[in-house]
N, C-alpha and C positions, 0 to 999 in steps of 0.2 A: 368666068373671070370677074374678079372684083373691080369695082370702080374706085379709082384713086381720087381723093378729094381731101383738102385740108379741113381741119376742124372749123375754121372760119367760113369756108365755102359751104359746108354742111349746115352750119347755123343760119346762113343766109337762105338756104332752101327752106328751113323751118320758118323763118321770118316771112318769106314769100307765101308759104302755105297759110300762115295765120292771116295774112292780108286777104286771102280768098274767102274768109268767113264774112258773110253779109254783116253790114254795120249793126243792124238791130240785134243780131245774135252776139256779136263781139261786145256790144254795150251791156248785154244781159249777163255776160260771164261775171261771176262773182267769187272772189277769194280763191283764185286759182293761179298757179304759176306754171309756166312751160319750161322744162329743162331738157338739155341734151346730154346724154351720157354715152359712153363707148358701147356698153352692152349691159343687159340684165345679168345679175350675178349667178342666177341658176337656170334661167330659161332662155330659149331663143325667141325673143319677141322683137317686134318693130316698135311698139309703143305700149304704154301702160298708163291708165288713169287710176289714181288712188285718191279717194276722198268720199264725200257725201254728195251725191248728185243733187242738183237744184230741186228736183221734184221730190226728194226725200228729206229735205231739210225742215226742221221744226224750229220753234223758238229756242230750243236748247242748243242750237248750232252756234249761237253767238260766242265770240272770243275764241274761235277755233283757228288752228293753224291753217294756212292755205292748202287747198287740194293741190295735187301735182299731176301734171301730164308730162311724162318722160318719153322722149323720142330716142331710140337707140340707133346710133350711127353705124356701127360695124355690121350688124345683120342686114340693114338696108343696103349698104354699099356692097356687101358680099353677094347679094342676090340680084343686084341690078345689072342689066346688060350694058348700060351706058349712062352718061350723066343725065340724059332726059328721062330714062327709066327710074333713076334715083329720085329725080325731081317729082315724078308722078307718084312714086311710092311714099315719099315724104308727105306730099299733099294728102294722099289717101289716109295715111296713118294719123296725121294731125286732125283731119276732119273726123275720123273714126273716134279718136280719144276725146275730142271736144264734144262729140255727140253723147258720149258717156257722161260728161259733166252735166248735160241737159237731161239725163235720165233715159236715153235711148239705148236699148239693149242690143246684144249681138244679133239676135234673130231679126229684129227690125232693120238693123244696118245691112244685113245680108239681103233683105228684101229691097232695100233702097240702092243696092249696088256699092255700098261702102264697107263691105265685110272684110 
């Protein structure tokens, strides 16, 4: 059964999840924007990082558009058992996608329990 939540309530969950990021990492995030969308147009994803990870940037990176972290509301709410489950999945998804911004790949995230 899908969890019912307004767009604003879901965006608050994303904001809360961003607040979980340790300050030193939040300050290190560079040229990245976090978006919330209903769903990915072609895949069933909870989130997606699109950009050049901090560990891969060179001097040629300057004047680039911001990287994006997109959190997809509908798949998360469709699979959550309750509001707390949605909150936990949003937090996991945000941390997972932020980790990609820092150059951490899926294998390492699985090892760390954030897969």
